[in-house]
N, C-alpha and C positions, 0 to 999 in steps of 0.2 A: 314315556313320561310318570316319573313315581308320583303316587298320592296316598293320601290316609284312606279316601273313603271307605266306608262300613257296608258300601252295598255291595250284593254277590256279583263278582263277575265273571262270564261266560266267557272269556277270550284275555289273551297275553298273561303274565304273569301276577301271582298272586301268593302271597307271603302271608302265612298266617304265623305268630309266633307270637308265646306268652308262656306264662308260669303255667301249673298245675292250675285247673278249676275254671278255666275261662272259658270254654265250652270249643276250644279247638276240633275235638272229637266229632261231637254235634256236627259243626260246621264242617268238615272232612268229609262224613257221612253224606249228609245234605248236598254237599258240592259234586260227589261222585254221583249219587242218586239220580240227581239233575241233567249230569252229563248223557248217563246211559240212557235216562227219560228221552231224551234229543236225539239220541240213536236213533230210536225206534218209531219217532215220530217224523223224522226228516232223513232225508238223502244226505249222503257227503259226510257222514260224522261216523267215525271209527269207536267204537266201546273203549271204555277209558281203561287205560295202562297202571295199575297202582301199586306200587311198592311202598313195603311197608319196613322202619327201622327194625321194629321187633325181630323180625323175619333176617335170617344171616342173608346177606347180596352179597354171596362170593361171585369169585370169575364165570362160572358156569352160568348162575342166574343172571349175573351184568351181561353177560354174552349174550343170553335170550331175549333179555329187554331190548337190547339193542338192534339187535334183528327183527323184533316186531317192530320197532319207531320207524328204525331203517326202509322198512318196507311199506309202510304206512304215510311216512314223509316224503317220499318218494312221488305220488299223487299229488301235484298242486290243487286238483279240485277238491281234495277232502280234508277235511280236519280233523285230527287226533287231540287227545288230553294225558297227561301224565301226570300222576298226583303221587304224590311222596309224602306219609306219614312220617313222625317220629325222627326229622331229617335229622338231628343232632347225633343220633348211633349210625346214621350212616358217613363211610369218610370222605373226606375231601375232594380224593383222587375218584372215587364212584360217583358222587355231584357232579363233579366238573368235568367226566366223562359224558355225563346225562346230557351236562348241561350241553354241550360242545356238540353233541349230535343234533340235539333237541332246535335249540334256539336258531341257529342258522338257516335252518330249514322249516320253521315254523310259519303255515301261512295266518291270515289274518282273523279266522277263528278257530286256531287251535290255542291250548292253554295248558299252562305249566303250574300246577298248583303246590307249596310246601309248606306244611305243618310241622312244629315243633317247639322246644324249649329256648332253642338258641339259633341265634341268627347264623346263618351258612358264612363262612368265611371264603364269600366269593365275591368280587366285585361287579353286580348287576347292573350299575351302571353305564356300562359301556353297551346295554341292549334296548338301553331307554328312549332312545330314537328310533326305534324300528318295534319296539313293543312295549302298550302300556304296563307299567308294574305299579300293584296295590301292595301295601306294607300296611296289616294288622296288626297290631302290639295293643299291650293291656289299656291304653287312653282310650282307644279308638274302641274298645271292646266293652268297655267300665262306660263311655258315651252311649253305648248301643243300649245297654241294660239300664241306663237312667242312672248309670252311678253306681249300679250295685256288683258285687261279686255274684257271676252264675252260679256258683257252686254254693253259695250260702241262700240266693235264691231256691235253687231246688231244692236244697235242705227244710227250708223254711215252707217247700210247699207242701212237706211229708204232715205236716202236724203233727209233728211229733213234741213232748214239751222241750221247753227253751233249753231245761241240764243236758236231754237226752243231745238237741241241736247243735250246743255249744261244744260236750264232749266227742261229736261225730267230728264237729268242724278242728280239733285238736287234732286227734287220731288222723283226720287225713292229711294235714300239713305235717304233721311230725314224720308221717311212713312216705309223701309225696315229694316232700320238699328237706324239712329241715335234715334228715338223715342224708339224703345226699352231700349235705353240703361239709367239707374239710372243716375241721375245726378252729384254724385260724379265722376262714368266713363267719362261722359262728359266733367268734370275739366281737368281729368287725361290727355284723350286727345286732348285735346287742347295744352297742353304741350308737347307731344308726339310730336304732328304735327308742330313743330318748328323746328325739324329736319328730312331730308328726307332718316338720316342713323342711326341707332342708334346699339348700346352693349351691354351686361347686365353689363358690370363695369361702363358704362357711364351713364346707366339709375340709377343705384345705387347710384353715385355719386352727379345725379340729385334729385332723391325724394329716400332719405333713405327708407323712409317709405312704399313706394311702392310697389304693388308684383312685381315679375318679369317678364321680358316682353314674356317669355314663357308662363306665367298667360296671360297677354294680348292678345297673340292672340287666345288664344281658345278662351277668354270670349268676344272679341271683330270683331277679324277674319281679319281685314284692313290690321294690320300690322305683317309681319308675316318673317319666315326667310329666308336669301338672300343666295345668292353664299358664300357668304365670311363667312369664320366659325366665327361662334358665334357673328355676325351681324343679325340686322332686318331691313326691310325697308319696307315704306309705299306702298301701292296703292294710283299711284300717284293721282288719282282721286277722292279719300276719303281723303288724305292727303286735297285738295287741296279745298273739301267742308268742312270740319273743320277747316280750317284757316278760313273760310268765315261765317261761322255759330256761331262760338266759338272762338276768336282772342283774344290772350293773350294780356294782360295791357303792357304799353311801360317799365316800372319799373321790372316786373317779364321778360320780354323778356331779357332786360340787363342783370338782374341778372343771369338768366339762363343759358345765351350766355356768360358770362365770365367763368362760370364753363364750360360748355362744351370747350370753347377755350384753359381753361388752361388745359383742358384734354388730349386734340387733340395733342397740345403743347408738353407735355410730350412725348407721344408717336409718332409724328411726322407724326399726318394724317392732312397733308397740303391741301390736296384739298379739303375735307369736313370743315375745319377752313373757308377755303377761300368762298367757293360756298355759308355757311350759313352767313358769316358777311359781308362779303365784298360790298354787296348791300346796307348796311345801316351803312357803317363806319363814315358819315361826321355827325352824331349825336352823334359819341360815341368819337370826338377828347378830348374831357375834361375826357376822362374814362381811364385810362393806364390799368385795367383789361382787357379794351375788344380792345384797340388800340395794345398792342405792341402785343400779339400772333398774333393779323392779321400781322404786317410789319413784322415780324419773319418769318412766314408763304412765304409772299410774297417772303422775300431775298431768302429764304432754297429752296424753289421751282422755283427759277432765274426769277423771276418775277421783274424783278430791276425797270423796270420804273414805276409800279404802286406804289411800296416799296416807291421810290422815291416820288412821287406825294401825299401819304397819309404822309410821314417826313413833307412835304412844307406845307403841309395843318396844322399838327399838329403847325407846327410852326407859323403858322400867328392866330393862332384860340387863342393862350394863350402865356404871356411871362412871366410866372411866373418861378422862378428859378426850382424849381422842375421839372418843365415841360420841360423846358430848358435842365438840366441835363441830362432827358430820351430820349430827340431828339440827343444830342449829342450819347449817346450810338448805338443808331439806327443808326445815320449817319454813324458812323466809325465801325459799322458792315457792314453796303449795302457797306462803302469803301473798306472791305475787299474782296469783290469780283468782283468790279470795276475799280478798278485804279492798275497800278503799283507798284510790290515790295517796290520799293524804294517811292515813294511816301506814302504807306503804314506805313512804319517807318518813314516817316521825319513830318508826320501830326499827329504823335500819341499825344493824349490828356491826359491828366493826369488821369485817370479813376481811378486807385487807392486812389484819395484823394476823390471821387468823394461818397458825400452821397448813402448808398441804396436806390432804389426806387421801393423796390419790390424784390421778389423772382426772376424773369426772369433776372430784369434790372441785379440785382446781379451775376447773373450766367452769363451773360452777358458779363459783367466787367471782370469779372474773366479770362472765354476764349481769350475777346479783348486783354488781357493784355499778356499772357501767347504768341500769335499771333505776338505780338508787338515785343517781346524780338526773336522770331524767326527768324522774316525777318529782324532784324538787327545784326542776327549771332550769338545773347547769347544762345547757343543750352542748357546750363546748369540751367541758368535762368530761361527757356522757358520751357523746362521740370519738373523745381521746379514748376514753376506758371502754368501749365496742368495738373500734378497731383492733386496742391489744387483745380482745377475745375472741376477735375474728381470728387473726393472726395465728394466735397458741392453738386456736381448735383445726385451722386447716391444717396445719401444721402435723397433728397427730390424729388427720383425719374422721373427725369427730363433728360430718355433715350436716346432721338434724342442729345440732348447738349451733353449727358455724352458720345454717341458715338464720336461725335466729339473732344471731348478732351481728349478722349481716343486714338484716330486715331493721336490727334497732338503728344501726347507723347511716341507713337510708331517712329513715324518719326522721335523725337528729339534723339530717343533710337538709331535710324538708321545713322541716319549723324552722331551723333558723335562716330562710331564704332563698337556700341553694338549691331552688326547684331543679331547675334543668341537668345537673350533676347529681342530683336524687333519683333523676327517672330515667339517666341514662345507664345510672347503676343498675337500676330495676333490671330493667329489658336485659342489659347483657345477663345479669345474672339466673334472670327466666329464662332466656334461651341458652345458656349452659349448662341447665338442668334438664335431666331427659323426662321427660314428659310421663308421668305417672301419677292419677287421680288418685291415689291411694296412699304414695307416698308423702309422708307431713312435710319432709322439707318443701317439697315440688309444692306443697298445698299453701305453706309461706310465702310465696314467691306468687303465686293464683292468686293469693289472696290480694296483694299489693297491683299487681297487673290489672286485678278486676277493676280496681279505684281508680285505677292509672286509664283505663280505656272511660271509664262511665264519666270522669274529667274532662275527660278529651270528645266526649260525643261521639264514642264508637260504641254505639249500642248493641252493634249486631256481635264486635269481637267479645263483650261484656256478657253477654246474654248466652254465648258461646261457651265462656269459660265458668260461666255463673252455672249453668247445667252439669261440668265436668267437677266442678269443688261442691256444690250443695249436697251430695250425697255423705260426702265426706267431712265435713267442715264442723260439724256440731259434734262431733266425736275428738276432736282435734284442738289447739291452742290457736289457732290461726284467725280466730275472732277477736284474739286480743293485739294481730298485726292489725286487721281492721280496723280496731279503734284506735291505733297509735297512728293510721294513716286520715281516717275521717274525723275525728270525733277532736 
């Protein structure tokens, strides 16, 4: 059975596949040494057979290896071990010849150990019923090192000056990794290095013609799966190196971050959006496609002072009517969470008369219009506007803003006395949302469900949901959802 255990295995099939600097060579030598020590201490174990990709493995050498292994595998009462280092340098034909010889005859204590930078193009799964398979790649090796890159740890232990350590890391990555890549790969990696974390969906939106991230992982190694499902993250040292040697032009960076910000806003990935875009926001003050998602993310993650600061900068940077209309919508959205209910209603601006300033501004204008009627107590009109906003956002896959609109619609139904219908819609929306406590959209529905469980005296469910939501709810606008439901 395949597994990702990081413990040393002394039998079955072990693959250690990772980029340079992850300690593969050290682990390989330790495994060979440990096996040979066992042969000296116990009977029934043959010394290790070692094959290195850096050494030429021609037909004569392969024939000698096969002859040695055949004689040892012939005896079912003895165990043997085949260690293959730098397996990416060995042809697939040679590897298959060795596998076809060794694996069918391997007894329970025998070991096949592969180490290299690329996963061999061999279907190992067909042997998973007869032999345990352990696969160690970058995520497992990093966890063993408590999240630190082994090469960086080794250099830090030298007690050199930090500048010397940085220079050595740079030279190591340049010689052992970057120079081995094709120019096209280097260009794509410079785009990838703009983002500390990526999903397959976002990458497909940024570069529709590029190979998937899973392929980049296998080809380039330093961007690999993170703990979050369907998410890939960089080895920080490699990302910094790429940003240094292959920076993206400002025009390309602006366009790529606009696409990424749009994606993050749709799905409520506010922290990623802020971490990536906030430092450069002053250069984007005349680019709504970049600045609008940033302000929205700041507001909905309760960074109100930062949002106000950016809005004031936009006001000072441009006096064009279209820009001022955008500022009016963003200011009203900020006011929704920072002033009292009466002021929200009294200072309402005629958003319905504003020209559309893009999809996000239009969606916000619809949502704010519904909130204005809600705060005036005009619940029928608020429900109609909220339903209109929900339809608009759902059609355009604005999933986070759609969750806010739906929760406002549910609140309107509850206050109008349609309690069973409101509860039914809330339960359906919550069940249709993939459970993810870090997702602000899920938090919105969870906040409503928390109150629903409490009102139904289902305290066990309320407590369980509260434990899931509480670590995140203070940094999100879900508190306003609770207020609408309960106060």
